[in-house]
N, C-alpha and C positions, 0 to 999 in steps of 0.2 A: 504494500500500500504506500509506504514512504517513497519507494522508487518511482511509482506511478505519479505521485504528487510532485516529486522533484522534476521528473520528466515534463510534466504539464507546466510547471513554473518556468523551466528552461525554455520550453517551446513558446510560451507567452512572452517572455523577455526577448527572445530572438525575433519573434514576429513584431513586437513593439519597436525594437531597434531598426529593423528593416523598414518598417512604415515611416519612422522618423527620418531615416536616411533618404528615402524616396521623396518625402516632403521637402527636406533640405535641398535636394537636387533640383526639384521643381521650383522652389522658391528662388534658388540661386539663378536658374535660367531665366525666370521672369524678371528678376532684378537687373540682370546683365543687359547693358545697352550696347547694341551692335551697329556698326557702320560697315557697309559693303561698298568699297570704292573700287572703281575699275577704269582702265583706259582701253578703248577698243576702236580700231579703224574699220575692220571688216565686219564686226558684229559678233565674232566668236567669243571674245572675252566677256562681252555684254551678256550673252546667253548663259554663260557659266555664273556670272555675278547674279543674275536673276534667279537661277536655280538655287544658289546658296541663300539668297534673301527669302525665297519662297519657303525653304526648309527651316530657317532659323528666325525669320522676321528681321526687324531692324530697319535702318534707313539705307537707301541706295543713293550713291553719289557718283556721277559720271565725271571723270577727269577729262577735261577738254583743253586743247591749246587754243590760243588766240588765232594763230596762223594755222590754217588747215594744211595737211600733208597732201602731196600730189596724188591724184587718183590713179595715175599710171603706175603699175607695180614696179617697173624698173627704176623710174624716177624716185618713187617712195623709198625703195631699198637703198638706193645710192645716197639719198639725203639722210636716212637713218644711220647708215654706216659712217657718214661724215660727222654727224652729231655725236654719236657714241664715241668715236675716236678722239674728238676734241673736248669731250665732257660738257657739251652744250646743254643748257637747261632752258627749255622754252617757257614762255609766260603762259599761265593758265587763264582760261576764259572766265571762270566763275571763282568767287571767293572760296577759300577753304572752309570746310565745315568747322563747327566749334568742337574740337576734339575733347574738351573738358566734359562733354555730355556722354562720352562713350568709354566703355571698359575694354571693348574688343573691336579691332579694326581688321577686316579682311581686305586685302589689297590685291587687285588683279592686273596683270600685264601680259601682253603677248611677248614671246621670246623674239627679240630683235638682235641679230648678230651675237647670239649667245648670252644676252643679258636682258635686264628689264628696260623698258623704253625710257627715253629722256623725260617724257611727260610724267611718268610715275616717279622718276628720280626727283623731279621738281616738287611733286606732291609730298614725297617723304621728307625731303630736305627743308621744305618751307613750313611744314606742320610741326606742331609740338606733340610728338607721339611718345615721348619719354614716359615710361611706366605703364604703357598700354600693352595688352596682349595683341600681337600682330600675327596674322596668318596670311601667307602669300598663296595666290593661285595663278598659274601660268598656262597660257594656251600656246600651242606651237603647230607648225606645219610639217614637223618631222625632226626638229632639232632637239626635242626633249628638254631636259632641265638645263644642261650646260652650266653656266656660271650664274644663272638667275638667282638662286637662293643665297649663294655666298655674297654676291654683289649687294643684294637686298639687305642682308644682315649687316654688312659693312656700313651701308648708308643709314641704317635704322638703329644707331647706337642708343643705348638706354632703354630699349624696348625689349619685351619678352617675346622674341620671335620663335614661333613654333617651327620645328624641323620638318614636320609632315606637310609640306606644301602640296597642293593639288597641281599635278602636271598633266594636262590633258591635250589630246590631239584635236585641233580644230575647235568646233563648237560642241563636241561630245560632252554630255552631262551625265551619262550613265555612270553610276558608282558614287556620285557626290553624296547622296544620303548615307551610304555606308561609310564613306570617308569621314563625314561629320560625326557619325556615331562612333567610329573607331577612336576619334580624338576626344570623345566625351562631351561633345556639344549637343547631342540629342540622344534620346533613348531609342 
């Protein structure tokens, strides 16, 4: 009888602790303010940003430059290569969001010449992201990750940058929910 009573008590305690842990996780997620910022020329990175925002909620912010890039692919890649090699930082079209409102910032960039775009570099270097949890997501046309995550971490000093960046081909969003779940952002 005492063993049954002890077992019953242990079961109730475990159930109670599990319920409290689930409530704490749910409360933490509701309290966390999320920004999903992205730069996209072709629309691929935009689709990934929208999929993340759909899964987690939060605010969506499009990083746009004042001067548009050429529509011709050859001209665009030549300009991107020049800008990256010289460390050029284009001016952004819209004011930066108030980063003080956010706990976590997802930042999306296409892979341009093995790194993040100059527009995303401007966004990172112009904003006050210190102390924020930052998650990078990258789209590519076959180049994969290359130096994107390392360059991003170098530019985002003082931030807690997650190592598990989303690296996706084109506009494919399959697997984003699982990726967010694996990182503990959703159940």
